[in-house]
C-alpha positions in Angstrom: 5.0 -15.1 18.2 3.7 -17.9 16.0 1.3 -16.9 13.2 -1.1 -19.7 12.1 -1.6 -19.9 8.3 -4.7 -21.8 7.3 -6.1 -20.0 4.3 -5.0 -20.5 0.7 -3.3 -17.3 -0.5 -4.8 -15.5 -3.5 -2.7 -15.2 -6.6 -1.8 -12.4 -9.0 -3.8 -14.0 -11.8 -6.9 -14.2 -9.6 -6.7 -10.5 -9.0 -6.0 -9.7 -12.6 -9.2 -11.7 -13.4 -11.3 -9.3 -11.2 -11.6 -6.7 -13.9 -15.2 -5.6 -13.9 -15.9 -8.3 -11.2 -16.1 -8.1 -7.5 -14.2 -5.0 -6.2 -10.6 -5.6 -5.0 -10.3 -4.8 -1.3 -6.8 -3.5 -0.4 -5.1 -1.8 2.6 -1.6 -0.9 3.5 0.2 -3.0 6.1 3.7 -2.5 7.6 3.8 -5.1 10.5 2.8 -8.6 11.5 -0.2 -7.7 13.7 -1.8 -5.3 11.3 -1.3 -7.9 8.5 -2.9 -10.6 10.7 -6.0 -8.5 11.4 -6.5 -7.1 7.9 -5.6 -10.3 6.0 -8.9 -12.1 6.3 -10.8 -9.1 4.9 -8.5 -8.0 2.1 -7.6 -9.3 -1.4 -4.3 -7.4 -1.4 -2.1 -6.0 1.3 0.3 -3.4 0.1 3.6 -2.7 1.9 3.6 0.9 0.8 6.6 3.3 1.0 4.0 5.5 2.8 5.6 3.8 5.8 8.3 6.5 5.6 5.7 9.0 6.7 3.4 6.8 8.8 6.0 4.8 10.7 9.1 6.9 10.6 7.6 10.4 10.5 9.4 11.5 7.4 8.0 14.4 5.4 7.7 12.3 2.2 8.4 8.9 0.9 11.7 9.9 -0.8 14.1 8.8 2.0 12.7 5.3 2.2 15.3 2.6 1.5 15.2 -1.0 0.1 16.2 -2.3 3.5 13.3 -0.6 5.2 10.9 -2.0 2.6 12.4 -5.5 3.0 12.1 -5.5 6.8 8.5 -4.4 6.8 7.6 -6.5 3.8 8.9 -9.7 5.4 6.8 -9.0 8.5 3.6 -8.5 6.5 4.2 -11.8 4.6 4.7 -13.6 7.9 1.5 -12.1 9.3 -0.7 -13.0 6.4 -1.9 -16.1 4.6 -4.8 -15.0 2.4 -4.2 -11.7 0.6 -1.7 -11.1 -2.2 1.2 -9.1 -0.8 2.6 -6.4 -2.9 5.6 -4.2 -2.0 6.5 -0.7 -3.1 9.9 -0.1 -4.8 11.3 2.9 -3.1 12.5 6.1 -4.8 15.8 5.6 -6.5 15.7 1.8 -6.7 14.3 1.5 -10.2 14.4 4.8 -12.2 17.9 4.3 -13.6 16.6 1.6 -16.0 15.3 -2.0 -16.3 18.5 -3.6 -15.1 18.5 -1.7 -11.8 14.8 -2.3 -11.4 15.1 -6.0 -11.9 18.0 -6.2 -9.4 16.0 -4.3 -6.8 12.7 -6.1 -7.4 14.3 -9.6 -7.4 16.0 -8.8 -4.1 12.9 -7.4 -2.5 10.8 -10.5 -3.5 13.5 -12.9 -2.3 13.9 -11.1 1.0 10.2 -10.8 1.8 8.3 -13.5 0.0 6.0 -10.8 -1.5 4.2 -11.8 -4.7 4.5 -8.5 -6.6 6.2 -5.1 -6.6 4.7 -1.7 -7.3 6.4 1.2 -9.0 5.2 4.7 -9.9 5.1 6.2 -13.4 3.4 5.7 -16.7 4.9 6.0 -20.2 8.4 6.6 -18.9 8.2 3.3 -16.9 6.6 1.1 -19.5 9.9 -0.3 -20.8 10.9 -1.2 -17.2 7.5 -2.8 -16.4 7.7 -4.9 -19.6 11.3 -6.0 -18.7 10.2 -7.1 -15.2 7.1 -8.9 -16.2 8.9 -10.8 -19.0 11.3 -12.0 -16.3 8.7 -13.3 -13.9 8.1 -10.3 -11.6 4.4 -9.3 -11.3 4.0 -5.5 -11.3 1.4 -3.1 -10.0 1.4 0.2 -11.8 0.7 3.6 -10.2 -0.5 6.7 -12.1 -2.1 10.0 -11.4 -0.7 11.6 -8.2 2.7 9.8 -7.8 4.1 10.7 -4.4 7.7 9.9 -5.4 7.4 12.8 -7.9 6.2 15.2 -5.3 8.9 17.7 -6.1 8.1 17.7 -9.8 4.4 17.9 -9.2 4.9 20.8 -6.7 3.2 19.0 -3.8 0.5 16.4 -3.2 -1.9 17.9 -5.8 -5.0 16.3 -7.3 -4.4 15.5 -10.9 -6.8 15.8 -13.9 -9.1 18.5 -12.5 -8.9 20.1 -15.9 -9.6 17.9 -19.0 -6.5 19.4 -20.6 -4.5 17.2 -18.3 -6.4 14.0 -19.1 -4.6 12.8 -22.2 -1.2 12.5 -20.5 -2.6 10.5 -17.6 -4.7 8.3 -20.0 -1.5 7.6 -22.0 0.3 6.7 -18.7 -2.4 4.2 -17.7 -2.6 2.6 -21.2 1.2 2.3 -21.4 1.4 0.6 -18.0 -1.4 -1.8 -18.8 0.1 -2.7 -22.2 3.5 -3.2 -20.7 2.0 -6.0 -18.5 1.1 -4.6 -15.1 -1.6 -6.8 -13.7 -3.3 -3.8 -11.9 -2.9 -0.1 -11.6 -3.2 2.1 -8.5 -5.0 5.3 -9.5 -4.2 8.0 -7.0 -5.5 11.5 -6.4 -7.3 12.2 -9.7 -10.7 13.8 -10.4 -13.6 11.4 -10.2 -14.5 11.5 -13.9 -10.9 10.8 -14.9 -10.7 7.8 -12.6 -13.8 6.3 -14.3 -12.3 7.1 -17.7 -9.1 5.3 -16.8 -11.0 2.3 -15.6 -12.9 2.1 -18.9 -9.8 2.4 -21.1 -7.5 -0.2 -19.6 -8.1 -4.0 -19.4 -6.6 -4.5 -16.0 -8.1 -3.7 -12.6 -7.8 -0.1 -11.4 -7.4 0.3 -7.6 -8.5 3.8 -6.5 -7.2 6.0 -3.7 -8.6 9.4 -3.8 -10.2 8.5 -7.1 -13.7 6.9 -7.7 -16.0 4.2 -6.5 -16.1 3.3 -10.2 -12.6 1.8 -10.0 -12.2 -1.9 -9.8 -11.0 -1.8 -6.2 -9.9 0.6 -3.5 -7.0 1.0 -1.2 -6.4 3.3 1.8 -3.5 3.8 4.2 -4.7 1.7 7.2 -3.6 4.2 9.8 -5.7 6.9 8.1 -8.9 4.8 8.0 -8.4 3.6 11.6 -8.1 7.2 12.9 -4.5 6.7 14.0 -3.1 9.7 12.1 -3.6 13.2 13.3 -4.8 14.4 9.9 -6.0 12.5 6.9 -6.6 13.6 3.3 -10.1 14.5 2.1 -10.6 11.2 0.4 -10.2 9.1 3.6 -13.2 7.9 5.5 -12.4 7.2 9.2 -13.8 3.8 9.8 -12.7 3.9 13.5 -11.3 6.2 16.1 -8.6 4.1 17.4 -6.3 7.0 18.0 -8.7 8.4 20.6 -9.1 5.0 22.2 -5.3 4.7 22.5 -5.0 8.1 24.0 -7.6 7.2 26.6 -5.9 3.9 27.3 -2.5 5.5 27.7 -4.0 8.1 30.1 -5.7 5.4 32.2 -2.4 3.4 32.4 -0.4 6.4 33.4 -2.9 7.2 36.2 -3.0 3.6 37.4 0.8 3.6 37.7 0.9 6.9 39.5 -1.9 5.8 41.9 0.0 2.5 42.5 -3.2 0.6 41.5 -1.3 -1.2 38.8 -0.1 -3.8 39.0 -2.8 -5.3 41.3 -2.1 -8.4 43.3 -3.7 -10.6 40.6 -1.3 -9.2 38.1 1.8 -10.2 40.1 3.5 -13.6 40.9 3.2 -15.1 44.4 6.2 -16.5 46.3 6.7 -20.2 46.1 7.1 -22.3 49.2 
């Protein structure tokens, strides 16, 4: 299919300038059609490694590969023309050090046309973020609940419920911002901590399971559309598309079994 591109795409600096301004609207996207529909309404589309769970049915994001991210990232870029497109760097593609991270990030951006990469981690990743930014690769940080560290965290657990845990997460957010990340995803933290993180960094925070006080919000699109069987507490179902699809599939199956589909007007006549 041909995707018309008429809008002027937003830029990384334009999002960076939104600190304390209009909230940044962001959603995940993994394919052309979702990107096409979400693009006019969003400031950023994130090709998240959550695709491992949402698209491929994996138990976590850990098995996602660079090739998977590249294929889906290229589709989202082709389907959009307005939003900044960021792409997750999958587990194992950057933790070894700045050199590995640059090679992975440069390849992903070249393969997809995405404008930025996202990587998880705070203080431990500051050197890598600084290395990438100084070499022309915009970086989105990610602190709090970091799904790629699910085994270390002991599951998908909310962070910062006790104030004893705040200093480490605050240090992570500061380190990521000071290293040059232009925005920071804040995931799965207590509401007061999310507000605190937004106050202490000078780049936009984008919350998911955090606080309305963040500088923006992101959700997994399939969760907010009601396509997933179960969604986390922090998700608001803005539609019930899963139920509509189930009803449509049932109606189609019945029409096929009744031989009422295809009808005459849905077939091609013989030519003379």
